[in-house]
Phi, psi and omega in degrees: 000132180243132174250114185236168177148167179303149174307139176093000182275348177109020181299315185292316178301312180296311185299315181294317181293321179296315179301317180296313182291323187263354182069032178257164175269153186238132178233119171266112186298324177300316179293318179302316181295320180295312181299316184266004184049052184270063183237158176235030179141190182225134179266105182296320184298318181262358179055050179206157178289156179260121183295136172269094188300320181297317180292325177296314180299314178301317182297324185268346189310309184297315179298318183292328181290338176284334180085175177073032184241136172258122180253128183244115175201159182304304182249167180222005188292344181263355178279144178300140182302325183296343184290331191240136173267340178204146180232125177250127176250115180279142182233137181230140176301145186301321181295318176298312184297318179304311181298317181297314182290321179299320180291341175274359179092010176288134177219172172052225185299321181298317178293310182299316182294323178291322176296316179296322178303319179289315180303316185270008177055033186305313185286328174295315179300317178301316182297317180296324179284337186265339185227166175300132185306325184289347178262356182261125183231138174264138177231135177289141183219068182251325189231165174302329178293320176301315181302312181299315180298317179297317179299315180298315182297315182290322177299319177298317179298316180299314180299317179295318180298318180298317178298315185288336188244009178238000000 
C-alpha cells in the first residue's frame, strides 16, 4: 500500500495510524533515506538532499516481498509496480496546504512549487501513469474528519482484500 502526495497533505499521520490499526508495518521513505544516507547529492535550490531512488528500492525489496507494508513518500513513480495493491494520493486544499507548509518553514520557491504541484495534481498524474488506474485513489485530506473517513475507508479495503486473497 502506498500513501503519496505533496508534502503537508497528511501522509505520515495517515500511514502511522493505518499501520497501527491494521497491524501492518510502516515505512517513511524520507526517514529510511536519512538513516541509510540513501542520497546522490544535495539540491541547493530546494535546500534538501536528492534521493537515490535505486538504493531506496534495493533497501526495501526484501521487506516489500514479504507484504503487509505501508510506504509513505511524496511520489511513487519509481517504485516497482508489483509492490502495491493500492495507491492512495492525499489531496489538500491550497489554503490549508499553504498554512501547513509555511508552519514547517517552507518559503519562496520551495513553498510555491509544492503548492503548484498540488494545484496541477502532479503526483496523482504520476501515480496514474505508473500503476493500473483502478488501484490509484485520491482522498481529501483537509480536516480531522477527512482523516477518520480515510482511515475507515482504507481499513474496509484492507479487510476485503484479506478476504479475497487468503
